[in-house]
TORKOL-4160 file (C-alpha; in steps of 0.2 Angstrom, whole numbers, padded with zeros to 4 digits, m for minus):
236
<pt num="1" X="0000" Y="0000" Z="0000"/>
<pt num="2" X="0014" Y="0012" Z="0004"/>
<pt num="3" X="0023" Y="0008" Z="m0012"/>
<pt num="4" X="0007" Y="0013" Z="m0021"/>
<pt num="5" X="0005" Y="0029" Z="m0011"/>
<pt num="6" X="0022" Y="0035" Z="m0014"/>
<pt num="7" X="0021" Y="0038" Z="m0033"/>
<pt num="8" X="0004" Y="0047" Z="m0030"/>
<pt num="9" X="0011" Y="0058" Z="m0017"/>
<pt num="10" X="0026" Y="0062" Z="m0029"/>
<pt num="11" X="0014" Y="0065" Z="m0043"/>
<pt num="12" X="0004" Y="0077" Z="m0033"/>
<pt num="13" X="0019" Y="0087" Z="m0027"/>
<pt num="14" X="0025" Y="0088" Z="m0045"/>
<pt num="15" X="0008" Y="0095" Z="m0051"/>
<pt num="16" X="0008" Y="0108" Z="m0036"/>
<pt num="17" X="0025" Y="0113" Z="m0041"/>
<pt num="18" X="0020" Y="0118" Z="m0059"/>
<pt num="19" X="0016" Y="0137" Z="m0058"/>
<pt num="20" X="m0001" Y="0144" Z="m0063"/>
<pt num="21" X="0002" Y="0159" Z="m0074"/>
<pt num="22" X="m0011" Y="0173" Z="m0075"/>
<pt num="23" X="m0014" Y="0189" Z="m0083"/>
<pt num="24" X="m0028" Y="0202" Z="m0079"/>
<pt num="25" X="m0032" Y="0218" Z="m0089"/>
<pt num="26" X="m0048" Y="0227" Z="m0083"/>
<pt num="27" X="m0057" Y="0243" Z="m0082"/>
<pt num="28" X="m0071" Y="0243" Z="m0070"/>
<pt num="29" X="m0084" Y="0254" Z="m0062"/>
<pt num="30" X="m0088" Y="0262" Z="m0079"/>
<pt num="31" X="m0105" Y="0255" Z="m0082"/>
<pt num="32" X="m0107" Y="0248" Z="m0100"/>
<pt num="33" X="m0089" Y="0253" Z="m0104"/>
<pt num="34" X="m0082" Y="0240" Z="m0092"/>
<pt num="35" X="m0068" Y="0230" Z="m0100"/>
<pt num="36" X="m0062" Y="0214" Z="m0092"/>
<pt num="37" X="m0049" Y="0201" Z="m0099"/>
<pt num="38" X="m0042" Y="0187" Z="m0089"/>
<pt num="39" X="m0031" Y="0173" Z="m0095"/>
<pt num="40" X="m0025" Y="0158" Z="m0084"/>
<pt num="41" X="m0013" Y="0145" Z="m0090"/>
<pt num="42" X="m0007" Y="0129" Z="m0082"/>
<pt num="43" X="0004" Y="0114" Z="m0086"/>
<pt num="44" X="0015" Y="0124" Z="m0099"/>
<pt num="45" X="m0001" Y="0131" Z="m0108"/>
<pt num="46" X="m0009" Y="0114" Z="m0110"/>
<pt num="47" X="m0023" Y="0120" Z="m0099"/>
<pt num="48" X="m0029" Y="0137" Z="m0104"/>
<pt num="49" X="m0044" Y="0148" Z="m0098"/>
<pt num="50" X="m0049" Y="0165" Z="m0104"/>
<pt num="51" X="m0063" Y="0177" Z="m0099"/>
<pt num="52" X="m0067" Y="0192" Z="m0111"/>
<pt num="53" X="m0082" Y="0202" Z="m0113"/>
<pt num="54" X="m0093" Y="0191" Z="m0102"/>
<pt num="55" X="m0087" Y="0176" Z="m0113"/>
<pt num="56" X="m0078" Y="0161" Z="m0104"/>
<pt num="57" X="m0068" Y="0149" Z="m0114"/>
<pt num="58" X="m0057" Y="0134" Z="m0108"/>
<pt num="59" X="m0046" Y="0122" Z="m0117"/>
<pt num="60" X="m0038" Y="0106" Z="m0110"/>
<pt num="61" X="m0024" Y="0099" Z="m0121"/>
<pt num="62" X="m0031" Y="0110" Z="m0135"/>
<pt num="63" X="m0048" Y="0103" Z="m0134"/>
<pt num="64" X="m0062" Y="0116" Z="m0131"/>
<pt num="65" X="m0073" Y="0113" Z="m0116"/>
<pt num="66" X="m0091" Y="0118" Z="m0117"/>
<pt num="67" X="m0105" Y="0117" Z="m0129"/>
<pt num="68" X="m0102" Y="0125" Z="m0146"/>
<pt num="69" X="m0116" Y="0136" Z="m0154"/>
<pt num="70" X="m0122" Y="0129" Z="m0170"/>
<pt num="71" X="m0133" Y="0135" Z="m0184"/>
<pt num="72" X="m0150" Y="0127" Z="m0184"/>
<pt num="73" X="m0163" Y="0126" Z="m0198"/>
<pt num="74" X="m0179" Y="0137" Z="m0196"/>
<pt num="75" X="m0190" Y="0122" Z="m0191"/>
<pt num="76" X="m0178" Y="0117" Z="m0178"/>
<pt num="77" X="m0176" Y="0135" Z="m0172"/>
<pt num="78" X="m0195" Y="0137" Z="m0170"/>
<pt num="79" X="m0196" Y="0120" Z="m0160"/>
<pt num="80" X="m0182" Y="0125" Z="m0149"/>
<pt num="81" X="m0189" Y="0142" Z="m0145"/>
<pt num="82" X="m0206" Y="0134" Z="m0141"/>
<pt num="83" X="m0197" Y="0122" Z="m0129"/>
<pt num="84" X="m0187" Y="0137" Z="m0121"/>
<pt num="85" X="m0203" Y="0147" Z="m0119"/>
<pt num="86" X="m0212" Y="0132" Z="m0110"/>
<pt num="87" X="m0197" Y="0130" Z="m0099"/>
<pt num="88" X="m0196" Y="0149" Z="m0094"/>
<pt num="89" X="m0215" Y="0148" Z="m0090"/>
<pt num="90" X="m0212" Y="0133" Z="m0079"/>
<pt num="91" X="m0198" Y="0141" Z="m0070"/>
<pt num="92" X="m0207" Y="0157" Z="m0068"/>
<pt num="93" X="m0222" Y="0148" Z="m0060"/>
<pt num="94" X="m0211" Y="0138" Z="m0048"/>
<pt num="95" X="m0202" Y="0155" Z="m0043"/>
<pt num="96" X="m0219" Y="0163" Z="m0040"/>
<pt num="97" X="m0224" Y="0148" Z="m0029"/>
<pt num="98" X="m0209" Y="0150" Z="m0017"/>
<pt num="99" X="m0213" Y="0158" Z="m0001"/>
<pt num="100" X="m0206" Y="0176" Z="0002"/>
<pt num="101" X="m0198" Y="0171" Z="0018"/>
<pt num="102" X="m0185" Y="0161" Z="0009"/>
<pt num="103" X="m0178" Y="0176" Z="0000"/>
<pt num="104" X="m0161" Y="0181" Z="0007"/>
<pt num="105" X="m0158" Y="0200" Z="0003"/>
<pt num="106" X="m0140" Y="0206" Z="0003"/>
<pt num="107" X="m0134" Y="0214" Z="0019"/>
<pt num="108" X="m0131" Y="0233" Z="0018"/>
<pt num="109" X="m0113" Y="0239" Z="0018"/>
<pt num="110" X="m0116" Y="0247" Z="0035"/>
<pt num="111" X="m0120" Y="0230" Z="0043"/>
<pt num="112" X="m0105" Y="0222" Z="0034"/>
<pt num="113" X="m0093" Y="0235" Z="0040"/>
<pt num="114" X="m0101" Y="0233" Z="0058"/>
<pt num="115" X="m0097" Y="0215" Z="0057"/>
<pt num="116" X="m0079" Y="0218" Z="0051"/>
<pt num="117" X="m0077" Y="0230" Z="0065"/>
<pt num="118" X="m0083" Y="0218" Z="0078"/>
<pt num="119" X="m0071" Y="0204" Z="0071"/>
<pt num="120" X="m0057" Y="0217" Z="0072"/>
<pt num="121" X="m0061" Y="0221" Z="0090"/>
<pt num="122" X="m0061" Y="0202" Z="0095"/>
<pt num="123" X="m0044" Y="0200" Z="0087"/>
<pt num="124" X="m0037" Y="0216" Z="0096"/>
<pt num="125" X="m0043" Y="0209" Z="0113"/>
<pt num="126" X="m0037" Y="0191" Z="0110"/>
<pt num="127" X="m0024" Y="0184" Z="0123"/>
<pt num="128" X="m0006" Y="0183" Z="0116"/>
<pt num="129" X="m0012" Y="0194" Z="0101"/>
<pt num="130" X="0005" Y="0203" Z="0099"/>
<pt num="131" X="0014" Y="0186" Z="0096"/>
<pt num="132" X="0000" Y="0180" Z="0084"/>
<pt num="133" X="0001" Y="0197" Z="0075"/>
<pt num="134" X="0020" Y="0196" Z="0073"/>
<pt num="135" X="0019" Y="0178" Z="0067"/>
<pt num="136" X="0005" Y="0182" Z="0054"/>
<pt num="137" X="0014" Y="0197" Z="0047"/>
<pt num="138" X="0030" Y="0187" Z="0045"/>
<pt num="139" X="0020" Y="0173" Z="0036"/>
<pt num="140" X="0011" Y="0186" Z="0025"/>
<pt num="141" X="0028" Y="0194" Z="0021"/>
<pt num="142" X="0035" Y="0178" Z="0015"/>
<pt num="143" X="0019" Y="0173" Z="0006"/>
<pt num="144" X="0019" Y="0190" Z="m0003"/>
<pt num="145" X="0037" Y="0187" Z="m0009"/>
<pt num="146" X="0031" Y="0171" Z="m0017"/>
<pt num="147" X="0015" Y="0177" Z="m0025"/>
<pt num="148" X="0021" Y="0194" Z="m0030"/>
<pt num="149" X="0016" Y="0198" Z="m0048"/>
<pt num="150" X="0029" Y="0202" Z="m0061"/>
<pt num="151" X="0019" Y="0216" Z="m0066"/>
<pt num="152" X="0006" Y="0226" Z="m0056"/>
<pt num="153" X="m0002" Y="0242" Z="m0059"/>
<pt num="154" X="m0019" Y="0247" Z="m0051"/>
<pt num="155" X="m0026" Y="0264" Z="m0050"/>
<pt num="156" X="m0043" Y="0270" Z="m0045"/>
<pt num="157" X="m0055" Y="0280" Z="m0035"/>
<pt num="158" X="m0066" Y="0274" Z="m0021"/>
<pt num="159" X="m0079" Y="0283" Z="m0010"/>
<pt num="160" X="m0094" Y="0280" Z="0001"/>
<pt num="161" X="m0109" Y="0291" Z="0005"/>
<pt num="162" X="m0102" Y="0292" Z="0023"/>
<pt num="163" X="m0085" Y="0300" Z="0022"/>
<pt num="164" X="m0080" Y="0291" Z="0039"/>
<pt num="165" X="m0081" Y="0275" Z="0030"/>
<pt num="166" X="m0070" Y="0281" Z="0016"/>
<pt num="167" X="m0058" Y="0287" Z="0029"/>
<pt num="168" X="m0058" Y="0270" Z="0038"/>
<pt num="169" X="m0055" Y="0261" Z="0021"/>
<pt num="170" X="m0040" Y="0272" Z="0017"/>
<pt num="171" X="m0033" Y="0270" Z="0034"/>
<pt num="172" X="m0033" Y="0251" Z="0032"/>
<pt num="173" X="m0026" Y="0253" Z="0015"/>
<pt num="174" X="m0012" Y="0264" Z="0021"/>
<pt num="175" X="m0006" Y="0251" Z="0034"/>
<pt num="176" X="m0007" Y="0236" Z="0021"/>
<pt num="177" X="0002" Y="0246" Z="0007"/>
<pt num="178" X="0016" Y="0251" Z="0019"/>
<pt num="179" X="0018" Y="0234" Z="0025"/>
<pt num="180" X="0018" Y="0226" Z="0008"/>
<pt num="181" X="0028" Y="0241" Z="0000"/>
<pt num="182" X="0015" Y="0242" Z="m0015"/>
<pt num="183" X="0012" Y="0261" Z="m0015"/>
<pt num="184" X="0022" Y="0262" Z="m0032"/>
<pt num="185" X="0011" Y="0249" Z="m0039"/>
<pt num="186" X="m0006" Y="0253" Z="m0032"/>
<pt num="187" X="m0012" Y="0271" Z="m0032"/>
<pt num="188" X="m0029" Y="0274" Z="m0025"/>
<pt num="189" X="m0038" Y="0291" Z="m0022"/>
<pt num="190" X="m0053" Y="0294" Z="m0010"/>
<pt num="191" X="m0069" Y="0303" Z="m0015"/>
<pt num="192" X="m0075" Y="0311" Z="0001"/>
<pt num="193" X="m0088" Y="0321" Z="m0008"/>
<pt num="194" X="m0098" Y="0308" Z="m0017"/>
<pt num="195" X="m0117" Y="0306" Z="m0014"/>
<pt num="196" X="m0116" Y="0287" Z="m0019"/>
<pt num="197" X="m0104" Y="0273" Z="m0018"/>
<pt num="198" X="m0090" Y="0275" Z="m0031"/>
<pt num="199" X="m0077" Y="0261" Z="m0036"/>
<pt num="200" X="m0068" Y="0264" Z="m0052"/>
<pt num="201" X="m0052" Y="0254" Z="m0056"/>
<pt num="202" X="m0039" Y="0252" Z="m0070"/>
<pt num="203" X="m0030" Y="0236" Z="m0067"/>
<pt num="204" X="m0016" Y="0227" Z="m0075"/>
<pt num="205" X="m0008" Y="0211" Z="m0067"/>
<pt num="206" X="0003" Y="0198" Z="m0074"/>
<pt num="207" X="0012" Y="0184" Z="m0064"/>
<pt num="208" X="0012" Y="0166" Z="m0058"/>
<pt num="209" X="0007" Y="0156" Z="m0043"/>
<pt num="210" X="0017" Y="0141" Z="m0036"/>
<pt num="211" X="0005" Y="0132" Z="m0024"/>
<pt num="212" X="0019" Y="0121" Z="m0018"/>
<pt num="213" X="0030" Y="0135" Z="m0012"/>
<pt num="214" X="0015" Y="0144" Z="m0005"/>
<pt num="215" X="0011" Y="0129" Z="0007"/>
<pt num="216" X="0028" Y="0130" Z="0015"/>
<pt num="217" X="0026" Y="0147" Z="0025"/>
<pt num="218" X="0008" Y="0143" Z="0028"/>
<pt num="219" X="0012" Y="0126" Z="0036"/>
<pt num="220" X="0026" Y="0134" Z="0046"/>
<pt num="221" X="0014" Y="0147" Z="0052"/>
<pt num="222" X="0001" Y="0134" Z="0057"/>
<pt num="223" X="0013" Y="0123" Z="0067"/>
<pt num="224" X="0016" Y="0138" Z="0079"/>
<pt num="225" X="0008" Y="0135" Z="0096"/>
<pt num="226" X="m0001" Y="0152" Z="0097"/>
<pt num="227" X="m0008" Y="0150" Z="0080"/>
<pt num="228" X="m0014" Y="0132" Z="0084"/>
<pt num="229" X="m0023" Y="0138" Z="0099"/>
<pt num="230" X="m0031" Y="0152" Z="0089"/>
<pt num="231" X="m0037" Y="0140" Z="0076"/>
<pt num="232" X="m0044" Y="0128" Z="0090"/>
<pt num="233" X="m0054" Y="0143" Z="0098"/>
<pt num="234" X="m0061" Y="0148" Z="0081"/>
<pt num="235" X="m0067" Y="0130" Z="0078"/>
<pt num="236" X="m0075" Y="0130" Z="0095"/>
């Protein structure tokens, strides 16, 4: 059994050691003028996925994955349209029969920020928090050196109706940007005068991710005693 397991373990390690390469080129927050292009390749390009203009395409060993659109004769088109119409009517009737209690509306941003604030408060008052914070920052620093993109350029404008929320966001951004030393790559400006939520970004990222290398600092972080205790408390 051990002889069979060893080749499988080695195979998994080899696959994890092969980097996943990615490229993101996007302009968001512009309404209908949004442009998003994402390309991800793995196993030396034999596995490739792209997303452009709301269209997702994937190829494995050069073989396209997914249903191809084909031209149908007029008679088949009419039949297909009738079937689709009946299916839409059926789905609509089922949807109308669902009780209103099951609807789960999205939580407002104010409530989400309050939950984040409560979580931060719990972390700041947790025993041995200084040691945990020190270990976590070291782990994140090592992790960032591994996953840091070769090319990174993000610029944008962010703002909320409540200027205090915008200020809180940029205070947090300042801490993270200083720690990761990314101010020359990420340039964000705050809109404190907006009457509605603003989030506009121009993004260009290109790099690769090596899962095997990422696991080393994470495993080293988890084996520390304060971190193990924190994880146990979170599970409880």
